[in-house]
NUTOR-774306 format. One record per residue (C-alpha): residue number from 0; residue in one letter; x negated, y, z. Coordinates in nm, 4 decimals, padded with zeros to 6 digits. Each point is the difference from the previous one (the first is absolute). Example, Ala and Ser with C-alpha at 12.3 -4.5 7.8 and 13.67 -1.06 7.14 Angstrom:
2
<site pake="0" lodren="a" u="-01.2300" v="-00.4500" w="00.7800"/>
<site pake="1" lodren="s" u="-00.1370" v="00.3440" w="-00.0660"/>
END
This chain:
352
<site pake="0" lodren="m" u="21.9541" v="-02.9038" w="-13.6702"/>
<site pake="1" lodren="k" u="-00.1054" v="00.2437" w="-00.2898"/>
<site pake="2" lodren="l" u="00.2834" v="00.2286" w="-00.0929"/>
<site pake="3" lodren="v" u="00.0843" v="00.3127" w="-00.2005"/>
<site pake="4" lodren="i" u="00.2463" v="00.2671" w="00.0954"/>
<site pake="5" lodren="v" u="00.1003" v="00.2356" w="-00.3007"/>
<site pake="6" lodren="t" u="00.1675" v="00.3104" w="00.0932"/>
<site pake="7" lodren="d" u="00.0795" v="00.3321" w="-00.1499"/>
<site pake="8" lodren="a" u="00.0492" v="00.1472" w="00.3301"/>
<site pake="9" lodren="w" u="-00.3014" v="00.0664" w="00.2240"/>
<site pake="10" lodren="e" u="-00.1666" v="00.2520" w="00.2062"/>
<site pake="11" lodren="p" u="00.0038" v="00.3118" w="00.0185"/>
<site pake="12" lodren="q" u="00.3681" v="-00.0490" w="-00.0581"/>
<site pake="13" lodren="v" u="00.2060" v="-00.0176" w="00.3222"/>
<site pake="14" lodren="n" u="00.2890" v="-00.2295" w="-00.0100"/>
<site pake="15" lodren="g" u="00.1398" v="-00.3193" w="00.1343"/>
<site pake="16" lodren="v" u="-00.1354" v="-00.2052" w="-00.2954"/>
<site pake="17" lodren="v" u="-00.3689" v="00.1131" w="00.0498"/>
<site pake="18" lodren="r" u="00.0377" v="-00.0520" w="00.3721"/>
<site pake="19" lodren="t" u="00.1300" v="-00.3412" w="-00.0469"/>
<site pake="20" lodren="l" u="-00.2727" v="-00.0955" w="-00.2482"/>
<site pake="21" lodren="k" u="-00.2778" v="00.1478" w="00.2015"/>
<site pake="22" lodren="q" u="00.1071" v="-00.1861" w="00.3159"/>
<site pake="23" lodren="t" u="00.0281" v="-00.3161" w="-00.1771"/>
<site pake="24" lodren="y" u="-00.3302" v="00.0477" w="-00.1802"/>
<site pake="25" lodren="d" u="-00.1951" v="00.0824" w="00.3224"/>
<site pake="26" lodren="h" u="00.1628" v="-00.3032" w="00.1867"/>
<site pake="27" lodren="l" u="-00.0637" v="-00.2506" w="-00.2856"/>
<site pake="28" lodren="i" u="-00.3649" v="00.1017" w="00.0183"/>
<site pake="29" lodren="a" u="00.0036" v="-00.0298" w="00.3820"/>
<site pake="30" lodren="m" u="00.1317" v="-00.3688" w="-00.0343"/>
<site pake="31" lodren="g" u="-00.2892" v="-00.0867" w="-00.2332"/>
<site pake="32" lodren="h" u="00.1622" v="00.0312" w="-00.3376"/>
<site pake="33" lodren="d" u="-00.1995" v="00.1411" w="-00.3182"/>
<site pake="34" lodren="v" u="00.2218" v="00.2695" w="-00.1136"/>
<site pake="35" lodren="y" u="-00.0368" v="00.2238" w="-00.3038"/>
<site pake="36" lodren="l" u="00.1952" v="00.3077" w="-00.0498"/>
<site pake="37" lodren="i" u="00.0750" v="00.1378" w="-00.3466"/>
<site pake="38" lodren="s" u="00.1457" v="00.3491" w="00.0249"/>
<site pake="39" lodren="p" u="-00.0062" v="00.3496" w="-00.1601"/>
<site pake="40" lodren="e" u="-00.3456" v="00.0386" w="00.1462"/>
<site pake="41" lodren="g" u="-00.2477" v="-00.0131" w="-00.2715"/>
<site pake="42" lodren="y" u="00.2547" v="00.0605" w="-00.2766"/>
<site pake="43" lodren="r" u="00.0759" v="00.3027" w="-00.2285"/>
<site pake="44" lodren="t" u="00.3500" v="00.1207" w="00.1432"/>
<site pake="45" lodren="i" u="00.2783" v="00.2338" w="-00.0827"/>
<site pake="46" lodren="p" u="00.2309" v="00.1741" w="00.2360"/>
<site pake="47" lodren="c" u="00.3435" v="-00.2073" w="00.0241"/>
<site pake="48" lodren="p" u="00.2658" v="00.2190" w="-00.1708"/>
<site pake="49" lodren="s" u="00.2058" v="00.1667" w="00.2612"/>
<site pake="50" lodren="y" u="-00.2295" v="-00.1111" w="00.2779"/>
<site pake="51" lodren="p" u="-00.3390" v="00.1398" w="-00.0712"/>
<site pake="52" lodren="s" u="-00.1685" v="-00.1379" w="00.3241"/>
<site pake="53" lodren="i" u="00.0336" v="-00.3487" w="-00.1396"/>
<site pake="54" lodren="p" u="-00.2759" v="-00.0771" w="-00.2366"/>
<site pake="55" lodren="l" u="00.0573" v="-00.2623" w="-00.2732"/>
<site pake="56" lodren="a" u="-00.2583" v="-00.1976" w="-00.1669"/>
<site pake="57" lodren="l" u="-00.0459" v="00.1045" w="-00.3725"/>
<site pake="58" lodren="f" u="-00.0343" v="-00.2994" w="-00.2276"/>
<site pake="59" lodren="p" u="-00.1413" v="-00.2332" w="00.2445"/>
<site pake="60" lodren="s" u="00.0314" v="-00.3327" w="-00.1803"/>
<site pake="61" lodren="r" u="-00.3761" v="-00.0430" w="-00.1156"/>
<site pake="62" lodren="k" u="-00.1357" v="00.0574" w="00.3575"/>
<site pake="63" lodren="v" u="00.2684" v="-00.2146" w="00.1674"/>
<site pake="64" lodren="f" u="-00.0561" v="-00.2677" w="-00.2234"/>
<site pake="65" lodren="s" u="-00.3791" v="-00.0026" w="00.0393"/>
<site pake="66" lodren="d" u="00.0242" v="00.0338" w="00.3850"/>
<site pake="67" lodren="l" u="00.2492" v="-00.2888" w="00.0398"/>
<site pake="68" lodren="d" u="-00.2108" v="-00.2201" w="-00.2424"/>
<site pake="69" lodren="a" u="-00.3069" v="00.0828" w="00.2288"/>
<site pake="70" lodren="i" u="00.1719" v="-00.0702" w="00.3246"/>
<site pake="71" lodren="n" u="00.1253" v="-00.3246" w="-00.0854"/>
<site pake="72" lodren="a" u="00.2457" v="-00.0009" w="00.2987"/>
<site pake="73" lodren="e" u="00.2137" v="-00.2782" w="00.1413"/>
<site pake="74" lodren="a" u="00.2999" v="00.2141" w="00.0694"/>
<site pake="75" lodren="i" u="00.1167" v="00.3296" w="-00.1860"/>
<site pake="76" lodren="h" u="00.2624" v="00.2207" w="00.1550"/>
<site pake="77" lodren="i" u="00.1572" v="00.2902" w="-00.2182"/>
<site pake="78" lodren="a" u="00.1397" v="00.2360" w="00.2680"/>
<site pake="79" lodren="t" u="00.1270" v="00.2831" w="-00.2189"/>
<site pake="80" lodren="e" u="00.1639" v="00.0293" w="-00.3660"/>
<site pake="81" lodren="g" u="-00.2116" v="00.2914" w="-00.1197"/>
<site pake="82" lodren="p" u="-00.2778" v="-00.0052" w="-00.2584"/>
<site pake="83" lodren="l" u="-00.2482" v="-00.2081" w="00.1806"/>
<site pake="84" lodren="g" u="00.2717" v="-00.2571" w="00.1066"/>
<site pake="85" lodren="m" u="00.1162" v="-00.0272" w="-00.3499"/>
<site pake="86" lodren="a" u="-00.3466" v="-00.0540" w="-00.1236"/>
<site pake="87" lodren="a" u="-00.0749" v="-00.2676" w="00.2600"/>
<site pake="88" lodren="r" u="00.3393" v="-00.1757" w="-00.0748"/>
<site pake="89" lodren="r" u="-00.1094" v="-00.0156" w="-00.3852"/>
<site pake="90" lodren="w" u="-00.3465" v="-00.1406" w="00.1110"/>
<site pake="91" lodren="c" u="00.1671" v="-00.2641" w="00.2089"/>
<site pake="92" lodren="i" u="00.2177" v="-00.1132" w="-00.2890"/>
<site pake="93" lodren="r" u="-00.2654" v="-00.0074" w="-00.2530"/>
<site pake="94" lodren="r" u="-00.2196" v="-00.2070" w="00.2257"/>
<site pake="95" lodren="k" u="00.2832" v="-00.2079" w="00.1305"/>
<site pake="96" lodren="v" u="-00.0670" v="00.0988" w="00.3532"/>
<site pake="97" lodren="k" u="00.2461" v="-00.0076" w="00.2712"/>
<site pake="98" lodren="f" u="00.0746" v="00.3119" w="00.1761"/>
<site pake="99" lodren="t" u="00.2444" v="00.1453" w="00.2549"/>
<site pake="100" lodren="t" u="00.1757" v="00.3337" w="00.0194"/>
<site pake="101" lodren="s" u="00.1547" v="00.2254" w="00.2450"/>
<site pake="102" lodren="y" u="00.2903" v="00.2459" w="-00.0015"/>
<site pake="103" lodren="h" u="-00.0675" v="00.2963" w="00.2288"/>
<site pake="104" lodren="t" u="00.2235" v="00.2714" w="-00.1401"/>
<site pake="105" lodren="q" u="00.3559" v="00.0068" w="-00.1208"/>
<site pake="106" lodren="f" u="-00.1204" v="00.1573" w="-00.3138"/>
<site pake="107" lodren="p" u="00.3246" v="-00.0122" w="-00.2017"/>
<site pake="108" lodren="e" u="00.1631" v="00.2182" w="00.2747"/>
<site pake="109" lodren="y" u="-00.2896" v="00.2192" w="00.0240"/>
<site pake="110" lodren="l" u="-00.0034" v="00.0528" w="-00.3701"/>
<site pake="111" lodren="r" u="00.3623" v="00.0617" w="-00.0257"/>
<site pake="112" lodren="l" u="-00.0325" v="00.2906" w="00.2521"/>
<site pake="113" lodren="r" u="-00.2443" v="00.1721" w="-00.2452"/>
<site pake="114" lodren="l" u="00.1171" v="-00.1143" w="-00.3401"/>
<site pake="115" lodren="p" u="00.3543" v="-00.1316" w="-00.1589"/>
<site pake="116" lodren="i" u="-00.1352" v="-00.3534" w="-00.0709"/>
<site pake="117" lodren="p" u="00.2509" v="-00.2671" w="00.0819"/>
<site pake="118" lodren="l" u="-00.0690" v="-00.2247" w="00.2882"/>
<site pake="119" lodren="r" u="00.0391" v="-00.3114" w="-00.2044"/>
<site pake="120" lodren="l" u="-00.2554" v="00.1064" w="-00.2424"/>
<site pake="121" lodren="s" u="-00.2634" v="00.0505" w="00.2838"/>
<site pake="122" lodren="y" u="00.0930" v="-00.3270" w="00.1674"/>
<site pake="123" lodren="a" u="-00.0276" v="-00.1912" w="-00.3395"/>
<site pake="124" lodren="w" u="-00.3561" v="00.1417" w="-00.0664"/>
<site pake="125" lodren="l" u="-00.1005" v="-00.1141" w="00.3674"/>
<site pake="126" lodren="r" u="00.1557" v="-00.3205" w="-00.0237"/>
<site pake="127" lodren="r" u="-00.2219" v="-00.0595" w="-00.3211"/>
<site pake="128" lodren="f" u="-00.2973" v="00.1316" w="00.1774"/>
<site pake="129" lodren="h" u="00.0309" v="-00.2276" w="00.3064"/>
<site pake="130" lodren="g" u="00.1567" v="-00.2956" w="-00.1832"/>
<site pake="131" lodren="r" u="-00.3307" v="-00.1646" w="-00.0802"/>
<site pake="132" lodren="a" u="-00.1233" v="00.0248" w="00.3713"/>
<site pake="133" lodren="e" u="-00.0311" v="-00.3282" w="00.2021"/>
<site pake="134" lodren="k" u="00.1595" v="00.1962" w="00.2952"/>
<site pake="135" lodren="t" u="00.1286" v="00.3596" w="00.0377"/>
<site pake="136" lodren="l" u="-00.0501" v="00.1338" w="00.3622"/>
<site pake="137" lodren="v" u="00.2326" v="00.2432" w="00.1461"/>
<site pake="138" lodren="p" u="-00.0063" v="00.1755" w="00.3389"/>
<site pake="139" lodren="t" u="00.3566" v="-00.1244" w="00.1373"/>
<site pake="140" lodren="d" u="00.2929" v="-00.2419" w="-00.0464"/>
<site pake="141" lodren="s" u="00.2146" v="00.2889" w="-00.1258"/>
<site pake="142" lodren="m" u="-00.2362" v="00.0581" w="-00.2728"/>
<site pake="143" lodren="q" u="-00.0366" v="-00.3807" w="-00.0695"/>
<site pake="144" lodren="s" u="00.3815" v="-00.0139" w="-00.0352"/>
<site pake="145" lodren="n" u="00.0343" v="00.3111" w="-00.2132"/>
<site pake="146" lodren="l" u="-00.2719" v="-00.1109" w="-00.2437"/>
<site pake="147" lodren="q" u="00.1695" v="-00.3409" w="-00.0315"/>
<site pake="148" lodren="k" u="00.3296" v="00.1677" w="-00.0824"/>
<site pake="149" lodren="h" u="-00.1844" v="00.1620" w="-00.2790"/>
<site pake="150" lodren="s" u="-00.1150" v="-00.3445" w="-00.1298"/>
<site pake="151" lodren="f" u="-00.3459" v="00.0125" w="00.1363"/>
<site pake="152" lodren="k" u="-00.1619" v="-00.3420" w="00.0671"/>
<site pake="153" lodren="n" u="-00.2271" v="-00.1456" w="00.2520"/>
<site pake="154" lodren="v" u="00.0233" v="00.3077" w="00.2309"/>
<site pake="155" lodren="y" u="-00.1699" v="-00.0576" w="00.3493"/>
<site pake="156" lodren="v" u="-00.0024" v="00.2120" w="00.3140"/>
<site pake="157" lodren="w" u="-00.3431" v="00.1602" w="00.1117"/>
<site pake="158" lodren="g" u="00.0642" v="00.2327" w="00.2936"/>
<site pake="159" lodren="r" u="-00.1732" v="00.3072" w="00.1528"/>
<site pake="160" lodren="g" u="-00.1697" v="00.0982" w="00.3031"/>
<site pake="161" lodren="v" u="-00.1066" v="00.2771" w="00.2060"/>
<site pake="162" lodren="d" u="-00.3573" v="00.1123" w="00.1531"/>
<site pake="163" lodren="t" u="00.0954" v="00.0245" w="00.3756"/>
<site pake="164" lodren="s" u="-00.3583" v="00.1239" w="00.0698"/>
<site pake="165" lodren="i" u="00.0968" v="00.3157" w="-00.1823"/>
<site pake="166" lodren="f" u="00.3820" v="00.0292" w="00.0376"/>
<site pake="167" lodren="t" u="00.0469" v="00.0289" w="00.3729"/>
<site pake="168" lodren="p" u="00.2070" v="00.2095" w="00.2330"/>
<site pake="169" lodren="d" u="-00.2818" v="00.1645" w="00.1457"/>
<site pake="170" lodren="n" u="-00.1259" v="00.3455" w="-00.0412"/>
<site pake="171" lodren="p" u="00.2988" v="00.1604" w="-00.1641"/>
<site pake="172" lodren="q" u="-00.0447" v="00.3205" w="-00.2085"/>
<site pake="173" lodren="e" u="00.1008" v="00.3210" w="00.1974"/>
<site pake="174" lodren="i" u="00.2972" v="00.1256" w="-00.2168"/>
<site pake="175" lodren="d" u="00.1224" v="00.3214" w="00.1598"/>
<site pake="176" lodren="l" u="00.3503" v="-00.0140" w="-00.1524"/>
<site pake="177" lodren="p" u="00.3650" v="-00.0437" w="00.1276"/>
<site pake="178" lodren="k" u="00.0670" v="-00.3660" w="00.1008"/>
<site pake="179" lodren="p" u="00.0749" v="-00.2619" w="-00.1312"/>
<site pake="180" lodren="i" u="-00.2701" v="-00.0307" w="-00.2591"/>
<site pake="181" lodren="l" u="00.1402" v="-00.1802" w="-00.2973"/>
<site pake="182" lodren="l" u="-00.2938" v="-00.0947" w="-00.2334"/>
<site pake="183" lodren="n" u="-00.0565" v="-00.1629" w="-00.3486"/>
<site pake="184" lodren="m" u="-00.3201" v="-00.0875" w="-00.1317"/>
<site pake="185" lodren="g" u="-00.1183" v="-00.1453" w="-00.3541"/>
<site pake="186" lodren="r" u="-00.0044" v="00.1182" w="-00.3454"/>
<site pake="187" lodren="v" u="00.1930" v="00.3162" w="-00.0608"/>
<site pake="188" lodren="s" u="00.1649" v="-00.0813" w="-00.3294"/>
<site pake="189" lodren="v" u="00.3585" v="-00.0282" w="-00.1269"/>
<site pake="190" lodren="e" u="00.0414" v="-00.3702" w="00.0401"/>
<site pake="191" lodren="k" u="-00.0600" v="00.0245" w="00.3695"/>
<site pake="192" lodren="n" u="00.3291" v="00.1873" w="00.0275"/>
<site pake="193" lodren="i" u="-00.1587" v="00.2425" w="00.2584"/>
<site pake="194" lodren="e" u="00.2368" v="00.2911" w="-00.0777"/>
<site pake="195" lodren="e" u="00.2893" v="-00.2095" w="00.1226"/>
<site pake="196" lodren="f" u="-00.1858" v="00.0043" w="00.3501"/>
<site pake="197" lodren="l" u="-00.0600" v="00.3634" w="-00.0131"/>
<site pake="198" lodren="q" u="00.3552" v="00.0763" w="-00.0815"/>
<site pake="199" lodren="q" u="00.1341" v="-00.1622" w="00.3199"/>
<site pake="200" lodren="d" u="00.1631" v="00.2526" w="00.2401"/>
<site pake="201" lodren="i" u="-00.1339" v="-00.1343" w="00.3210"/>
<site pake="202" lodren="a" u="-00.1588" v="00.1469" w="00.3239"/>
<site pake="203" lodren="g" u="-00.3797" v="-00.0172" w="00.0185"/>
<site pake="204" lodren="s" u="-00.2822" v="00.0641" w="-00.2426"/>
<site pake="205" lodren="k" u="-00.0921" v="-00.1727" w="-00.2960"/>
<site pake="206" lodren="v" u="-00.3601" v="-00.0872" w="-00.0907"/>
<site pake="207" lodren="v" u="-00.1292" v="-00.1442" w="-00.3312"/>
<site pake="208" lodren="v" u="-00.3403" v="-00.1469" w="-00.0145"/>
<site pake="209" lodren="g" u="-00.1449" v="-00.0781" w="-00.3408"/>
<site pake="210" lodren="d" u="-00.0842" v="00.1463" w="-00.3456"/>
<site pake="211" lodren="g" u="00.1440" v="-00.0724" w="-00.3407"/>
<site pake="212" lodren="p" u="00.1438" v="00.1718" w="-00.3025"/>
<site pake="213" lodren="d" u="00.3057" v="00.1575" w="00.1738"/>
<site pake="214" lodren="l" u="-00.1711" v="00.1352" w="00.3021"/>
<site pake="215" lodren="d" u="-00.0226" v="00.3651" w="-00.1263"/>
<site pake="216" lodren="m" u="00.3702" v="-00.0100" w="-00.1333"/>
<site pake="217" lodren="l" u="00.1201" v="-00.1239" w="00.3425"/>
<site pake="218" lodren="k" u="-00.2105" v="00.2502" w="00.2056"/>
<site pake="219" lodren="e" u="00.1495" v="00.2810" w="-00.1889"/>
<site pake="220" lodren="r" u="00.3503" v="-00.1485" w="00.0270"/>
<site pake="221" lodren="y" u="-00.0101" v="-00.0724" w="00.3777"/>
<site pake="222" lodren="p" u="-00.2366" v="00.2487" w="00.1795"/>
<site pake="223" lodren="e" u="00.1260" v="-00.0987" w="00.3454"/>
<site pake="224" lodren="v" u="-00.1465" v="-00.3485" w="-00.0502"/>
<site pake="225" lodren="l" u="-00.3595" v="-00.0622" w="00.0982"/>
<site pake="226" lodren="f" u="-00.1913" v="-00.1483" w="-00.2896"/>
<site pake="227" lodren="t" u="-00.3502" v="-00.1288" w="00.1424"/>
<site pake="228" lodren="g" u="-00.1452" v="-00.1180" w="-00.3435"/>
<site pake="229" lodren="a" u="-00.1887" v="-00.3302" w="-00.0227"/>
<site pake="230" lodren="k" u="-00.1324" v="-00.1577" w="00.3216"/>
<site pake="231" lodren="f" u="-00.1977" v="-00.3196" w="00.0409"/>
<site pake="232" lodren="g" u="-00.1225" v="-00.2553" w="00.2612"/>
<site pake="233" lodren="k" u="00.0408" v="00.0787" w="00.3740"/>
<site pake="234" lodren="e" u="00.1086" v="00.3635" w="-00.0714"/>
<site pake="235" lodren="l" u="00.2919" v="-00.1327" w="-00.1974"/>
<site pake="236" lodren="a" u="00.0989" v="-00.2379" w="00.2638"/>
<site pake="237" lodren="s" u="-00.0145" v="00.2974" w="00.2511"/>
<site pake="238" lodren="w" u="00.2576" v="00.1825" w="-00.1970"/>
<site pake="239" lodren="v" u="00.2197" v="-00.2970" w="-00.0345"/>
<site pake="240" lodren="a" u="-00.0286" v="-00.0812" w="00.3829"/>
<site pake="241" lodren="a" u="00.1275" v="00.3720" w="00.0800"/>
<site pake="242" lodren="a" u="00.3294" v="-00.0857" w="-00.1581"/>
<site pake="243" lodren="d" u="00.3215" v="-00.0975" w="00.1542"/>
<site pake="244" lodren="v" u="00.1469" v="-00.1523" w="-00.3118"/>
<site pake="245" lodren="f" u="-00.1596" v="-00.1009" w="-00.3226"/>
<site pake="246" lodren="v" u="00.2395" v="00.0862" w="-00.2801"/>
<site pake="247" lodren="f" u="-00.0141" v="-00.2177" w="-00.3230"/>
<site pake="248" lodren="p" u="00.2394" v="00.1167" w="-00.2591"/>
<site pake="249" lodren="s" u="-00.1310" v="-00.2003" w="-00.2776"/>
<site pake="250" lodren="k" u="00.2242" v="-00.2476" w="-00.2005"/>
<site pake="251" lodren="t" u="-00.2549" v="-00.1370" w="-00.2302"/>
<site pake="252" lodren="d" u="-00.2858" v="-00.1313" w="00.2148"/>
<site pake="253" lodren="t" u="-00.0832" v="-00.3540" w="-00.0300"/>
<site pake="254" lodren="f" u="-00.1185" v="-00.0113" w="00.3540"/>
<site pake="255" lodren="g" u="-00.1080" v="00.3090" w="00.1687"/>
<site pake="256" lodren="l" u="-00.3357" v="-00.0442" w="00.1814"/>
<site pake="257" lodren="v" u="00.0733" v="00.3250" w="00.1771"/>
<site pake="258" lodren="l" u="00.2823" v="-00.1665" w="00.1884"/>
<site pake="259" lodren="l" u="-00.2245" v="-00.2334" w="00.1714"/>
<site pake="260" lodren="e" u="-00.2631" v="00.2628" w="00.0471"/>
<site pake="261" lodren="a" u="00.2493" v="00.2146" w="00.1821"/>
<site pake="262" lodren="m" u="00.1375" v="-00.2882" w="00.1916"/>
<site pake="263" lodren="a" u="-00.3733" v="-00.0668" w="00.1304"/>
<site pake="264" lodren="c" u="-00.0002" v="00.3598" w="00.1218"/>
<site pake="265" lodren="g" u="00.3087" v="-00.0650" w="00.2064"/>
<site pake="266" lodren="v" u="00.2389" v="00.2010" w="-00.2341"/>
<site pake="267" lodren="p" u="00.3377" v="-00.1478" w="-00.0811"/>
<site pake="268" lodren="i" u="00.1212" v="00.0139" w="-00.3544"/>
<site pake="269" lodren="a" u="00.2998" v="00.1838" w="-00.1572"/>
<site pake="270" lodren="a" u="00.0661" v="-00.1196" w="-00.3658"/>
<site pake="271" lodren="y" u="00.2701" v="-00.1216" w="-00.2584"/>
<site pake="272" lodren="p" u="00.0776" v="-00.3680" w="00.0024"/>
<site pake="273" lodren="v" u="-00.1772" v="-00.0728" w="-00.3331"/>
<site pake="274" lodren="t" u="-00.2958" v="-00.2260" w="-00.0945"/>
<site pake="275" lodren="g" u="-00.2990" v="00.0694" w="00.2046"/>
<site pake="276" lodren="p" u="00.1544" v="00.1174" w="00.3254"/>
<site pake="277" lodren="n" u="00.2496" v="-00.2976" w="-00.0261"/>
<site pake="278" lodren="d" u="-00.2937" v="-00.2275" w="00.0262"/>
<site pake="279" lodren="v" u="-00.2297" v="00.2072" w="00.2334"/>
<site pake="280" lodren="v" u="00.2259" v="00.1493" w="00.2625"/>
<site pake="281" lodren="t" u="00.1888" v="-00.1918" w="00.2539"/>
<site pake="282" lodren="d" u="00.3191" v="00.2118" w="-00.0047"/>
<site pake="283" lodren="g" u="00.0999" v="00.1096" w="00.3544"/>
<site pake="284" lodren="v" u="-00.3385" v="-00.0940" w="00.1396"/>
<site pake="285" lodren="t" u="-00.2859" v="00.1515" w="-00.1977"/>
<site pake="286" lodren="g" u="00.2186" v="00.2307" w="-00.1942"/>
<site pake="287" lodren="i" u="00.3190" v="00.0968" w="-00.1313"/>
<site pake="288" lodren="l" u="00.1408" v="-00.0852" w="-00.3553"/>
<site pake="289" lodren="n" u="00.2930" v="00.2251" w="-00.0843"/>
<site pake="290" lodren="e" u="00.1459" v="00.1576" w="-00.3226"/>
<site pake="291" lodren="d" u="00.0266" v="00.3176" w="00.2017"/>
<site pake="292" lodren="l" u="-00.3575" v="00.0925" w="00.0436"/>
<site pake="293" lodren="a" u="00.0707" v="00.2634" w="00.2811"/>
<site pake="294" lodren="e" u="00.1914" v="-00.2552" w="00.2101"/>
<site pake="295" lodren="a" u="-00.2930" v="-00.2418" w="-00.0430"/>
<site pake="296" lodren="i" u="-00.2223" v="00.2746" w="00.1281"/>
<site pake="297" lodren="t" u="00.1975" v="00.0770" w="00.2847"/>
<site pake="298" lodren="i" u="00.0664" v="-00.3674" w="00.1100"/>
<site pake="299" lodren="a" u="-00.3799" v="-00.0742" w="-00.0480"/>
<site pake="300" lodren="l" u="-00.1078" v="00.2665" w="00.2537"/>
<site pake="301" lodren="h" u="00.1312" v="-00.2330" w="00.2684"/>
<site pake="302" lodren="l" u="-00.2041" v="-00.3197" w="-00.0971"/>
<site pake="303" lodren="n" u="-00.2757" v="-00.1568" w="00.1955"/>
<site pake="304" lodren="p" u="-00.3485" v="00.1019" w="-00.1339"/>
<site pake="305" lodren="q" u="-00.1441" v="-00.3273" w="00.1519"/>
<site pake="306" lodren="d" u="00.2094" v="-00.2147" w="-00.2104"/>
<site pake="307" lodren="c" u="-00.1387" v="00.1719" w="-00.3051"/>
<site pake="308" lodren="i" u="-00.3695" v="-00.0632" w="00.1051"/>
<site pake="309" lodren="d" u="00.0845" v="-00.3624" w="00.0919"/>
<site pake="310" lodren="y" u="00.1574" v="-00.0487" w="-00.3380"/>
<site pake="311" lodren="a" u="-00.2742" v="00.1476" w="-00.1859"/>
<site pake="312" lodren="k" u="-00.2734" v="-00.1927" w="00.1727"/>
<site pake="313" lodren="q" u="00.1363" v="-00.3198" w="-00.1496"/>
<site pake="314" lodren="h" u="-00.1078" v="00.1076" w="-00.3456"/>
<site pake="315" lodren="s" u="-00.3672" v="-00.0045" w="-00.0477"/>
<site pake="316" lodren="w" u="-00.1822" v="00.0486" w="-00.3189"/>
<site pake="317" lodren="r" u="-00.2120" v="-00.3078" w="00.0715"/>
<site pake="318" lodren="k" u="00.3200" v="-00.2389" w="00.0041"/>
<site pake="319" lodren="c" u="00.1165" v="00.1695" w="-00.3387"/>
<site pake="320" lodren="s" u="-00.3569" v="-00.0434" w="-00.1626"/>
<site pake="321" lodren="e" u="00.0222" v="-00.3699" w="00.1057"/>
<site pake="322" lodren="v" u="00.3191" v="-00.0484" w="-00.1839"/>
<site pake="323" lodren="f" u="-00.1473" v="00.1822" w="-00.2977"/>
<site pake="324" lodren="a" u="-00.2978" v="-00.2325" w="00.0004"/>
<site pake="325" lodren="q" u="00.2097" v="-00.2980" w="00.0233"/>
<site pake="326" lodren="y" u="00.1885" v="00.1017" w="-00.3201"/>
<site pake="327" lodren="m" u="-00.3294" v="00.0610" w="-00.1664"/>
<site pake="328" lodren="h" u="-00.1243" v="-00.3356" w="00.0966"/>
<site pake="329" lodren="n" u="00.3232" v="-00.1850" w="-00.1223"/>
<site pake="330" lodren="n" u="-00.0217" v="00.1670" w="-00.3315"/>
<site pake="331" lodren="s" u="-00.3867" v="-00.0052" w="-00.0787"/>
<site pake="332" lodren="n" u="-00.1586" v="-00.0797" w="-00.2932"/>
<site pake="333" lodren="t" u="-00.1835" v="-00.3226" w="00.1352"/>
<site pake="334" lodren="t" u="00.1179" v="-00.3480" w="-00.0230"/>
<site pake="335" lodren="s" u="-00.1769" v="-00.0773" w="00.3439"/>
<site pake="336" lodren="p" u="-00.2124" v="00.1771" w="00.2457"/>
<site pake="337" lodren="g" u="-00.3324" v="00.1163" w="-00.1677"/>
<site pake="338" lodren="s" u="00.1308" v="-00.0711" w="-00.3481"/>
<site pake="339" lodren="t" u="-00.0653" v="00.2526" w="-00.2870"/>
<site pake="340" lodren="p" u="00.2972" v="00.2271" w="-00.0778"/>
<site pake="341" lodren="v" u="00.1877" v="-00.0890" w="-00.3454"/>
<site pake="342" lodren="m" u="-00.0615" v="00.2847" w="-00.2256"/>
<site pake="343" lodren="t" u="00.0498" v="-00.1403" w="-00.3420"/>
<site pake="344" lodren="p" u="00.0542" v="00.2649" w="-00.2760"/>
<site pake="345" lodren="v" u="00.3563" v="-00.0724" w="-00.1976"/>
<site pake="346" lodren="g" u="-00.0950" v="00.1264" w="-00.3354"/>
<site pake="347" lodren="l" u="00.1632" v="00.2906" w="-00.1683"/>
<site pake="348" lodren="h" u="00.3538" v="-00.0069" w="00.1475"/>
<site pake="349" lodren="e" u="00.1046" v="00.1708" w="00.3153"/>
<site pake="350" lodren="e" u="00.2980" v="00.1544" w="00.1578"/>
<site pake="351" lodren="h" u="-00.0092" v="00.3719" w="00.0495"/>
END
């Protein structure tokens, strides 16, 4: 199948959306699909307000329209709601081309943490953006239910995986700090609620692995915490494998890839009972979900690491990519195998 993935989030950004799309892209190609990627690469960009490490394409419509016209794809997936995603959506509506979307981020909740914008307004805009899609893909059952409560239609679950060739319990990092080691990894920003973890009065040492806009502020505020900065690949896995508990204080994640990655390293989870952990963590087996984060950490220390490893091995990126490919096939712009995609202009009228 010839398909296009349109995303405003791509390397060198480091986050769960990019890891998900990169794994999906690589596995789809390995499965024999012809995959085209439209990302900020090759576009003029500006830094995202309040998050300068994220580049946003500047006036991308002409190039997006030209690229999509030239590719003549059988399936188009719009992964993000940024400038590239909006341009691709306009192209699809003008050409009467089917498309799917995905919902990776609880954007209304993230935005609410930074600006006083009512959730209902953000959800109304997102409902309009995704409303013309044949399917909107979400990572968990909880997110499917949440969007349906906000009157989203055609919401389907597309799960996530973990690369167990990288994330293993082998070769843990030597951390010369008092035990137990309590670790968090990911983007260091307000929506991740990391400060809630750092404020816990509990024995042991706290380690934060990652980079982000709040890193300098938290380093100054919590000098007793070890902040490693960003780590990648097997080095990242070695830091995770050195932990006794992986602490996940976020209340806004749709999934939390880092949860599977920690479990693959044999590290149990301590988290709040919210979307993401509720779907990924088996409470009492691979982690502890509790409104009292300190209590969750204390109990998680006694869980069996092998249960975490066994659970993570059940979630491969290959399986996730197969599910994605099936969704694309079912919503392709062909009437039969080998036929030409339907891409007829609709004139001057379009939905914005």
